[in-house]
C-alpha positions as CSV (number, residue, x, y, z in Angstrom):
1,M,-62.7,-20.9,18.4
2,A,-61.5,-22.6,15.3
3,S,-61.6,-19.3,13.4
4,R,-59.6,-17.6,16.2
5,A,-57.0,-20.4,16.2
6,R,-56.6,-20.1,12.4
7,S,-56.2,-16.3,12.8
8,L,-53.5,-16.9,15.5
9,L,-51.8,-19.5,13.4
10,L,-51.9,-17.2,10.3
11,G,-50.5,-14.3,12.4
12,A,-47.7,-16.4,13.8
13,G,-46.8,-17.6,10.2
14,L,-46.8,-14.0,9.0
15,T,-44.7,-12.9,11.9
16,A,-42.2,-15.7,11.1
17,L,-42.0,-14.7,7.4
18,L,-41.5,-11.1,8.4
19,L,-38.7,-12.1,10.8
20,V,-37.0,-14.2,8.1
21,A,-37.3,-11.4,5.6
22,F,-35.8,-9.0,8.2
23,L,-32.9,-11.4,8.9
24,I,-32.2,-11.8,5.2
25,T,-32.2,-8.0,4.7
26,V,-29.8,-7.5,7.7
27,W,-27.5,-10.2,6.3
28,V,-27.5,-8.6,2.8
29,L,-26.8,-5.2,4.3
30,M,-24.0,-6.5,6.5
31,A,-22.5,-8.2,3.4
32,V,-22.7,-4.9,1.5
33,L,-21.1,-3.0,4.3
34,E,-18.4,-5.6,4.9
35,D,-17.5,-6.4,1.3
36,G,-18.9,-3.6,-0.7
37,A,-20.9,-6.0,-2.9
38,L,-24.0,-8.2,-2.7
39,P,-23.3,-11.8,-1.5
40,G,-22.9,-14.7,-3.9
41,G,-20.6,-15.4,-6.8
42,P,-16.9,-14.8,-7.4
43,R,-15.4,-11.5,-6.7
44,V,-12.3,-9.3,-7.4
45,A,-11.2,-7.5,-4.2
46,V,-9.7,-4.0,-4.3
47,V,-7.0,-2.9,-1.9
48,E,-5.9,0.7,-1.8
49,I,-2.5,2.0,-0.9
50,E,-2.8,5.8,-0.6
51,G,-0.2,8.4,0.4
52,I,3.2,7.9,2.0
53,I,3.7,4.3,3.3
54,L,4.4,4.7,7.0
55,D,2.5,1.7,8.3
56,G,1.4,-1.4,6.3
57,D,-0.5,-3.2,9.0
58,Q,-4.0,-2.5,7.6
59,V,-3.1,-3.3,4.1
60,V,-1.5,-6.6,5.2
61,R,-4.6,-7.5,7.1
62,D,-6.8,-6.8,4.2
63,L,-4.7,-8.9,1.8
64,R,-4.7,-11.8,4.3
65,E,-8.5,-11.6,4.5
66,H,-8.9,-11.7,0.8
67,A,-6.4,-14.6,0.5
68,E,-8.5,-16.6,2.9
69,N,-11.9,-15.6,1.5
70,P,-13.1,-18.3,-1.0
71,A,-15.4,-15.8,-2.8
72,V,-12.3,-13.6,-3.7
73,K,-10.7,-15.0,-6.9
74,A,-8.3,-12.1,-7.6
75,V,-7.1,-8.8,-6.1
76,V,-6.4,-5.4,-7.6
77,V,-4.0,-3.3,-5.6
78,R,-4.7,0.4,-6.4
79,V,-1.5,2.3,-5.7
80,N,-1.4,6.1,-5.4
81,S,1.8,6.6,-3.3
82,P,5.2,8.4,-3.7
83,G,6.9,5.8,-1.6
84,G,7.5,5.3,2.1
85,V,9.5,3.6,4.9
86,V,11.3,0.5,3.8
87,G,10.0,-2.0,6.4
88,P,6.3,-1.5,6.0
89,T,6.7,-1.5,2.2
90,Q,8.4,-4.8,2.3
91,E,5.7,-6.2,4.6
92,I,3.1,-5.2,2.0
93,V,5.1,-6.9,-0.8
94,G,5.3,-10.1,1.3
95,A,1.5,-10.0,1.8
96,I,1.0,-9.7,-2.0
97,H,3.3,-12.7,-2.6
98,R,1.2,-14.7,-0.1
99,V,-2.0,-13.9,-2.0
100,R,-0.4,-15.2,-5.2
101,K,0.8,-18.3,-3.4
102,A,-2.9,-18.9,-2.4
103,G,-3.6,-19.2,-6.1
104,K,-5.2,-15.8,-6.6
105,P,-3.7,-13.4,-9.2
106,V,-2.9,-9.9,-8.2
107,V,-2.9,-6.9,-10.6
108,A,-1.4,-3.5,-9.7
109,S,-3.2,-0.4,-10.9
110,F,-1.1,2.8,-10.6
111,G,-3.0,6.0,-10.0
112,A,-1.5,9.5,-10.3
113,V,1.8,8.5,-8.8
114,A,3.3,5.1,-7.9
115,A,7.0,5.9,-7.3
116,S,9.8,4.4,-5.3
117,G,8.0,2.2,-2.6
118,G,4.8,2.6,-4.5
119,Y,6.5,1.1,-7.5
120,Y,8.2,-1.6,-5.4
121,V,4.7,-2.8,-4.3
122,G,3.6,-3.0,-7.9
123,T,6.5,-5.3,-8.9
124,A,5.1,-8.0,-6.5
125,A,1.9,-8.3,-8.7
126,D,1.3,-10.5,-11.7
127,R,0.7,-7.5,-13.9
128,I,1.0,-3.7,-13.7
129,F,-1.3,-1.2,-15.3
130,A,-0.6,2.6,-15.4
131,N,-1.9,5.5,-17.4
132,P,0.5,7.2,-19.9
133,G,0.8,10.2,-17.5
134,T,1.3,8.3,-14.3
135,L,4.5,9.2,-12.5
136,T,6.4,6.0,-11.6
137,G,9.9,4.7,-11.1
138,S,12.2,6.6,-8.7
139,I,14.0,3.4,-7.9
140,G,16.4,4.3,-5.1
141,V,16.8,4.6,-1.3
142,I,17.3,7.7,0.7
143,M,18.0,8.7,4.3
144,Q,17.7,12.4,5.3
145,M,19.1,14.1,8.4
146,A,19.4,17.7,9.5
147,N,22.6,19.3,10.7
148,V,22.0,22.3,12.9
149,E,25.3,22.5,14.6
150,S,26.1,26.0,13.4
151,L,22.6,27.2,14.4
152,L,23.0,25.7,17.9
153,K,26.4,27.4,18.4
154,K,24.9,30.7,17.2
155,V,22.2,30.7,19.8
156,G,24.4,29.3,22.5
157,V,22.9,25.8,22.8
158,E,25.0,22.8,23.7
159,Y,23.6,19.4,22.8
160,V,25.0,16.8,25.1
161,V,24.9,13.1,24.3
162,V,25.8,10.2,26.6
163,K,26.1,6.9,24.8
164,A,27.4,3.4,25.0
165,G,28.4,2.2,21.6
166,A,30.5,4.2,19.2
167,Y,27.8,4.6,16.6
168,K,24.7,4.9,18.7
169,D,24.2,8.5,17.8
170,V,24.7,8.2,14.1
171,G,22.7,10.9,12.4
172,N,23.0,13.3,15.4
173,F,21.7,16.6,14.1
174,A,23.9,18.6,16.5
175,R,27.2,17.8,14.9
176,T,28.8,17.0,11.5
177,M,28.8,13.4,10.4
178,T,32.2,11.7,10.5
179,P,33.6,9.9,7.4
180,E,33.3,6.5,9.0
181,E,29.6,7.2,10.0
182,R,28.9,8.2,6.4
183,R,30.6,5.0,5.1
184,I,28.4,2.9,7.4
185,L,25.2,4.5,6.3
186,Q,26.2,4.4,2.7
187,T,26.9,0.7,3.0
188,L,23.4,0.3,4.6
189,L,21.7,2.2,1.8
190,D,23.7,0.3,-0.9
191,D,22.5,-3.0,0.6
192,V,18.8,-2.0,0.6
193,Y,19.1,-0.5,-2.9
194,G,20.4,-3.9,-4.0
195,Q,17.4,-5.5,-2.5
196,F,15.2,-3.1,-4.4
197,V,16.9,-3.7,-7.7
198,T,16.8,-7.5,-7.2
199,A,13.0,-7.4,-6.4
200,V,12.3,-5.3,-9.5
201,A,14.4,-7.6,-11.7
202,Q,12.6,-10.7,-10.4
203,G,9.2,-9.2,-10.5
204,R,9.6,-7.8,-14.0
205,K,11.6,-10.8,-15.2
206,L,14.5,-8.5,-16.3
207,D,18.3,-8.8,-15.9
208,E,19.6,-6.8,-13.0
209,S,21.9,-5.0,-15.3
210,A,18.9,-3.8,-17.3
211,V,17.2,-2.6,-14.1
212,R,20.3,-0.7,-12.9
213,A,20.3,1.2,-16.2
214,F,17.1,3.0,-15.2
215,A,17.2,2.6,-11.4
216,D,19.0,5.9,-10.7
217,G,16.2,7.5,-8.7
218,R,14.6,9.4,-11.6
219,I,10.8,9.4,-12.2
220,Y,9.3,8.2,-15.5
221,S,5.9,8.7,-17.1
222,G,3.7,5.7,-17.6
223,Q,4.5,5.7,-21.3
224,Q,8.3,5.8,-20.7
225,A,7.9,3.0,-18.1
226,H,6.0,0.9,-20.5
227,A,8.8,1.3,-23.1
228,L,11.4,0.2,-20.5
229,K,9.2,-2.8,-19.5
230,M,8.7,-1.4,-16.0
231,I,5.0,-1.9,-16.4
232,D,2.9,-4.3,-18.5
233,E,0.0,-2.3,-19.9
234,L,-1.1,1.3,-20.4
235,G,-4.5,1.6,-18.8
236,G,-6.5,2.6,-15.8
237,F,-8.4,1.0,-12.9
238,E,-11.1,-0.5,-15.1
239,E,-8.6,-2.2,-17.4
240,A,-6.8,-3.6,-14.3
241,V,-10.0,-5.0,-12.9
242,E,-10.9,-6.6,-16.2
243,A,-7.4,-8.2,-16.5
244,A,-7.7,-9.5,-12.9
245,G,-11.0,-11.1,-13.7
246,K,-9.6,-12.8,-16.8
247,L,-6.5,-14.1,-15.0
248,A,-8.8,-15.6,-12.4
249,G,-11.2,-17.0,-14.9
250,V,-14.2,-14.9,-13.7
251,P,-16.8,-14.8,-16.4
252,G,-18.2,-11.5,-17.6
253,K,-17.6,-8.2,-15.8
254,P,-16.1,-8.9,-12.4
255,K,-18.1,-7.9,-9.3
256,L,-15.9,-6.0,-6.8
257,I,-15.3,-6.1,-3.1
258,L,-14.4,-2.5,-2.4
259,P,-12.2,-1.3,0.5
260,R,-14.1,-0.6,3.7
261,R,-14.1,3.0,4.6
262,R,-13.0,3.6,8.2
263,F,-13.8,6.8,10.0
264,S,-10.8,8.5,11.5
265,F,-11.1,11.6,13.6
266,T,-7.4,12.3,12.9
267,D,-7.9,12.2,9.1
268,L,-11.0,14.4,9.5
269,L,-9.0,16.9,11.4
270,K,-6.2,16.9,8.9
271,S,-8.7,17.4,6.1
272,E,-10.3,20.3,7.9
273,L,-6.9,21.9,8.5
274,G,-5.9,21.4,4.9
275,L,-2.9,19.2,5.9
276,G,-3.8,16.2,3.8
277,G,-2.9,12.5,4.3
278,S,0.4,12.7,2.5
279,T,1.9,15.9,3.8
280,G,5.6,15.8,4.0
281,L,5.7,17.4,7.4
282,L,4.6,14.3,9.3
283,P,7.3,11.8,8.4
284,A,10.0,14.6,8.4
285,L,9.5,15.5,12.1
286,P,11.4,12.4,13.5
287,S,14.4,13.2,11.3
288,L,15.7,15.5,14.1
289,R,16.3,12.5,16.3
290,T,17.3,8.8,16.3
291,P,15.9,6.4,15.1
292,L,16.5,7.2,11.5
293,Y,14.0,6.6,8.7
294,L,15.2,4.6,5.7
295,M,12.9,5.5,2.8
296,Y,12.1,4.2,-0.6
């Protein structure tokens, strides 16, 4: 009986140990899936901004999580974007500022292209890294609208608008824009352009007059941008990560929390059809109707 009791006790102890080992393994795997790294120790988080910026919600959520995570000591924002819609871009910039206010340095790493809104995002960071051949700059604001009035007349189509408010159908593709409507939209663009220039000047610690000298909508190489003080350093992702670790006081080579990969059937379909995530067709379609899109 005593031998049997010892066997049962030993079996129970072994089962408990196996259960504890299983729970630890599950915890480690969940941490890897959640954060992209093993648990424990300070981390540098990586946030990706890829393609045309049409919606900043997910990036803003990721930045908020990293700001609140005590294990995250710094953030690298990897930008590979030609720009995007003004509102979402400004939301991302605001989220980066909140990470910095939480005491965590943010370093921007520009990929193949970080232009217009992509560059705007970078100016919110503590430091900007770009390779010599990176395309950046394109500081300007644009609003594009079609005018198919002649085509509609040619095919015998009359486009009827019933409105309350003199300028409710500004940008109507079925007629020529009036001089007053053009003045209103130009005033709007000038205002947003001024916001862009001010943000760049403040972020890069430059005089606004110096920024306006190169903020004419043209694109620069990373090397040209460095000469104009539009970026801080010539270098790629690894250099940006190393700089982020140093700014945060992380010893040695920083361990990373990588972006979570989310499966999207829509993205898969686009990939299979060869459309890509940054095709110009998608944001261009709404340009035939109000509301209008104001783009960096």
